[in-house]
N, C-alpha and C positions, 0 to 999 in steps of 0.2 A: 689722504689716501693711505690705505693699509697695505703693507706688503708682507706676504707670508713667505718666510724663509724656511726651508727645510733643513734644520739644524741636524737631523740625523744624517742626511747626505753629506753635510759639511764635515762632520766628525768622521764619517767613514772615508772622505777624501783626505783628511789629515793623517788618519792612521795609515792608509795606504800609501802615502807619499805623493798623491796627486796635487794636493795643496801643501805648501811648505809651512804657511801659517794663516790664521784667520783673525782679523781685528773686529772686536764687538765694541760699540759704543755703550756708555753707561745706561742709556735708556733701553737697551735690548739685553744686557747682561743677564737679567734675572731669567728671561726665557730660555736663553741659552744654557744656563746653570741647571735649569730643571731638566733639560734633555741629557746633559752630561751626567746628572745622577742617576738616570735610568739607562745609561749607555753601557752595554756589556763590555766594552774595552776602555772604560773611563780612566783606568790606571796608566793608559798610555797618552793621555791628554794632560798638558801641563799649561796653566795660564799665568801670564806676567802682566801686572798692572802697570799701567803707564800713567804719567801726570796728566790729570784731567778726568780720570776715571775710566778711560778705555782700557780694555784687556786684549792682549794678543795670545792666542792660543797656537800651540805647536805640539807635535807628536813627539813623544819620547821613545826610548827603544821599545820596538813592537815585539821583540823576540824572534823575529823572522830570520 
């Protein structure tokens, strides 16, 4: 079963503060990374690698 995730919406929710963090598993990390590269506010997104390859993304200072 393939699940489509709207990474653009997830990134918007991180930057707006609606989501505190978003954890992505290693098998999905590349797809999210592609979206981040094209995201207009990517400078506000920070990823922290965890043991096992998962990455937890959070928003940094959004300048608001």
